N, C-alpha and C positions, 0 to 999 in steps of 0.2 A: 076265838077269832085265830085266822093262821095270820102267821108272821107277814107275809105280803100283803094282806089287807089292812092290817096294822099299819104297816108301814104308810099306805095311802092316805090314812087319815090325818089332818094336819091340825096340831093344836098352834093358837095363836095367843099372844103375849105382847100386852101395851103399857107403857109407861112414860114418865117424863122426866124431864131434868130442866132446872132454870125456874122454877116456878117463884120463888122468893127472891131471885136477884133483881137489883135494880138497874142493871146495865146488861144489854144484851138479849137474844131471845130466847122463849120458853121452846123448849124442844120435845115433841112428842115422837114415838118410835114406836113400831108395831114389827112382831117377827113370826112368821108361822115355819113349822117346824114338823117333820112326821112324828109321830108318837113314838117309834122305836130310837130316835136320836133323843129323846129327853134324858135317859141314863147317860148318853155321850157328853151332855152340857154339865150334868152334875159330876161327873169325872175330871172335866176340863177345871173344875173349879169356878162355875159361874156362879155368881153370886149378885148380891144388891151390890149396885154400883158403888155406892157410898163405903162400902166395907173393903175396896180393893184399891190399889195404889193407880196411879194413872199408866204407869207403866204396864201393870198386870191387866187395866182393862184394855188397851191397845191390841195387847197379844191377844186376849179372848175376842177382841171386836173380828178381827178375822176368822178366828175358828166359827162363830156365831155365823159370819154370814157363809161360811164353806157348809156348814150343817143345814142350814135354814132353806125351806121352798121360796121365802121372800122375807125381804127387810125392806120397810119404809120409815120414812120420817119427815115430818113437816116441821118449818120452823115459825113460829108465832111472833112476829117483830111488835117491838114494845108501842108503835104506832096504835097497831089493831088491839094490845092489850089496854092500852090507855082508853080507847074508845069503849069496852066492856064497863071497865072499873067505873070511870065517869059516868057514863050515860045507859049504862042498861038498868033494867028493873031489876027488882030483889031476886028473882030467880032467874036472871040473866045477866050473869056478871062473870068473873073470872072461871067458876065451874063450869058454867054454862059452854064458854068458849071451849075451854078444854075439853067437853063433850062432843060440841061439833068437829074438832080436829081429830079426835079419838074416833068418829064415825067415819072419817073419811079414810084413815090409816087401816080401819078394819074392813072396810070396802076392798081395798088394795090388797091384804093379805090374803083373803079368800079361805080363811081357816072354822073348820066347824065348830069348835067350840075354842070360846076367847076369854082369856082371863085379864083382868083391868085392875091396875092399882088405883084405888078410888081417891080423888082429891077431896069430895064431899065427904063432910062428918057425918051423912047419912049415907052409908056405902048401899044400901039396898034403893033408895030414891035415886041415887045416881046411876044405879046398874037399871032402873026403870026407866029413867027420862035417857040414856044412851041407847036403850033397846029400842025405843020409840024412835030414834031418828034412822034406823035399818030395816030395810024392805028389799029383799029377804033379809032376817036377823037371825044369826048364828046364835047359838047359846053361849049368853056372856054371863061370866060371874065378874063381879066388883067386889074387890075387899080392901079392907086396909092391910098394910104391910102386904101387899100381894108380891111386891118385889123380894119378900123374904120368904114368903110361903111356898112360891111357886117357880120352878125355875124357868120357865117360857117367859116369866115377868121379869126375872132376873137378867135375862138375854136381853130383852126389850129396854131394861133401864140402862144398860152397857151401851148399847146403842144410842140413846138417846143421850148418855151423859160424854162419848166421844164426840159426838157430833157438835152438842153444846160448847165443850171444850176448844172444839177447831173454830166454831165461831168466834169464839172469846179471843182465840191466839190470833184471829186475822183483827179484829178489833185494836188490839194491842199493838199490832204493827202498825196499823194505821193513825192510832191515837195515843200511844204511848200506855206504859203498864200501869194500870188501873185495878191490881190485885184482883182478887176474885170475883168483883162484880157483886157482893152480897153486903148489905147493910151490915151485916155486923163483924166485917173487915175494917179496921183502921185505915189500912191502904187505900180503899175505896170511896171510905167518907173523905180522906185527906184529897183524894183526886177530884172529888166534885166539889169540895169548897174552892181548890185552885182553879178548875175549870170556870166556876162562876165567876171569881175574881177578875179571871182574863177575858172572858168572853161575854159577860152579860148575860148569859141565857144556860140553858141546861142542854147535856149533850143529845143528839137528835137520837141515839143508841140506848138513853136511859129510858125508864118508864115513868115519866112526869105525874103519873096518878099514883105514885108511890108516898106515903106517909114520910118514908125518909126525907123528902123534900121541907116537910112542915117541921120536922122535928130536929134536923139538923143545919139547914142551909137559911132560916128565918133571917137571920140575922146579916147573910150574903147577899139576898135579891130580894126585891120586894116585888111580890105578884100582883 
């Protein structure tokens, strides 16, 4: 294949950030990039966003946008997540919701081959479900740890993480510092306890379907 033809072929990557958080959105991002530029991502140090500092993610974000043909993301707000966790059937809960929004992103990035970080324990089943949502369907490869094994997915993970961090920062500006927003963060749990004591309810920007509320706040509020 000649270089010019190779340059025109777009490879896509899709990943998410904020899946386990009790506060703020779940962000799904996708990028498409010409094959020739994948090596540039590697040279820049693009890797799984969890392995990078916030400052490094921010600088790489701009480079990824510069090299990519398309960068897209969607934010799934807590209310929509709650609907699927509470009322979704066995096969139509959070993994299904992610698949729906990943399909939206994949349509927008218009890549011939798309690599996806699979949220489902059964990556092949998730790959089949996601493929069934797309017509026409690009070639999709869904794998666990794809954000570490495929640089284009690493790029998507950085976009998702930076956009999630920006959304969280806006919430902090409006409602005070609640830490990371994850159940493992003592500052987040303390913030939730204080909110319930003062307001008598759960924050609108929290995922009310999360078991965190049962585990931590049963003594603070009767539901």
